[in-house]
C-alpha positions as CSV (number, residue, x, y, z in Angstrom):
1,M,0.0,0.1,-0.1
2,L,2.8,2.4,1.0
3,K,4.5,1.5,-2.3
4,G,1.6,3.0,-4.3
5,L,1.8,6.3,-2.4
6,G,5.5,6.5,-3.4
7,N,4.4,6.1,-7.0
8,I,1.6,8.8,-6.6
9,A,4.1,11.2,-5.1
10,S,6.6,10.4,-8.1
11,M,3.7,11.3,-10.5
12,M,2.7,14.6,-8.8
13,K,6.4,15.7,-8.7
14,Q,6.6,14.9,-12.6
15,A,3.4,16.7,-13.1
16,S,4.6,19.7,-11.4
17,Q,7.9,19.7,-13.3
18,M,5.8,19.3,-16.6
19,Q,3.6,22.3,-15.8
20,E,6.9,24.4,-15.2
21,R,8.4,23.1,-18.4
22,L,5.1,23.8,-20.5
23,A,5.1,27.3,-18.9
24,E,8.6,27.9,-20.1
25,A,7.9,26.5,-23.5
26,R,5.0,28.8,-23.9
27,E,6.9,31.9,-23.1
28,K,9.8,30.8,-25.6
29,L,7.0,30.3,-28.4
30,A,5.5,33.9,-27.9
31,S,9.1,35.0,-28.9
32,V,9.8,32.8,-31.8
33,R,9.2,34.4,-35.1
34,T,9.0,32.5,-38.4
35,E,8.9,33.6,-42.0
36,G,7.4,32.6,-45.0
37,S,7.7,34.3,-48.6
38,A,6.4,33.7,-52.0
39,G,6.8,34.9,-55.4
40,G,10.6,35.5,-55.1
41,D,10.0,37.4,-51.7
42,M,7.5,39.6,-53.3
43,V,5.5,38.6,-50.4
44,K,6.7,37.9,-46.7
45,V,4.6,36.8,-43.8
46,T,5.9,36.8,-40.1
47,A,4.2,34.4,-37.6
48,T,4.8,33.6,-34.0
49,G,5.3,30.4,-32.4
50,E,1.9,30.8,-31.2
51,M,0.4,30.6,-34.7
52,K,-0.4,34.3,-35.0
53,I,0.6,36.4,-38.0
54,V,2.3,39.5,-36.9
55,S,3.4,41.1,-40.2
56,V,2.6,41.0,-43.9
57,S,4.9,42.8,-46.4
58,L,4.0,43.2,-50.0
59,D,6.5,44.3,-52.6
60,P,5.4,47.7,-54.2
61,S,5.6,46.2,-57.8
62,L,3.3,43.7,-56.9
63,I,0.7,46.1,-55.8
64,E,1.4,48.1,-58.9
65,S,0.7,45.1,-61.0
66,G,-2.9,45.0,-59.9
67,D,-3.1,41.4,-60.3
68,R,-5.4,40.5,-57.5
69,E,-5.6,36.9,-58.1
70,M,-1.8,36.7,-58.1
71,M,-1.5,38.6,-54.9
72,E,-4.1,36.5,-53.2
73,E,-2.3,33.3,-54.1
74,L,1.3,34.8,-53.1
75,V,-0.1,35.8,-49.7
76,T,-1.8,32.5,-49.2
77,A,1.4,30.6,-50.0
78,A,3.5,32.8,-47.8
79,V,1.1,32.5,-44.8
80,N,0.9,28.8,-45.1
81,Q,4.8,28.6,-45.2
82,A,5.0,30.9,-42.1
83,L,2.5,28.8,-40.1
84,Q,4.2,25.6,-41.2
85,K,7.6,26.7,-40.0
86,A,5.7,27.9,-36.6
87,R,4.1,24.4,-36.2
88,E,7.6,22.8,-36.6
89,A,9.0,25.4,-34.0
90,A,6.2,24.6,-31.7
91,A,6.4,20.8,-32.0
92,A,10.2,21.0,-31.3
93,T,9.8,23.2,-28.4
94,M,7.0,21.1,-26.8
95,S,8.9,18.0,-27.4
96,E,12.1,19.4,-25.6
97,A,9.9,20.4,-22.9
98,A,8.7,16.8,-22.3
99,T,12.1,15.2,-22.5
100,G,12.8,13.3,-19.4
101,I,9.3,13.2,-18.0
102,D,8.1,9.8,-17.7
103,V,4.3,10.2,-17.8
104,P,2.5,7.1,-19.2
105,G,0.9,7.7,-22.7
106,L,2.7,11.2,-23.1
107,S,4.9,10.1,-26.0
108,E,2.0,8.7,-27.7
109,A,-0.1,11.7,-27.5
110,L,2.7,14.1,-28.4
111,S,3.4,11.9,-31.5
112,K,-0.1,12.4,-32.6
113,F,0.6,16.1,-32.8
114,G,4.1,15.6,-34.6
115,M,5.7,16.3,-31.5
116,T,8.3,13.6,-30.9
């Protein structure tokens, strides 16, 4: 019976460590910046590790062209690229935060999100 209490205490300690690491990871992700570009850098988009778009830059020549369809396609491509890089950065950061924590099922859960 007392052996079970030791396991519970160990799990509680690991849970506390995990909470601390996740809080640090969230702070780190807030400062991560990724960039996506399209059309030979005619469109540049910056995203955070929290999947928020923080800036979009359009080359003046693209605007002057007046080609709305091309602008829409390039912005979409640049946004998708920036967000993909942000997802990869988030996955690496969260995986790093979970390293060394032995919580049953954690590795499997993280792998479903591409985080291992």
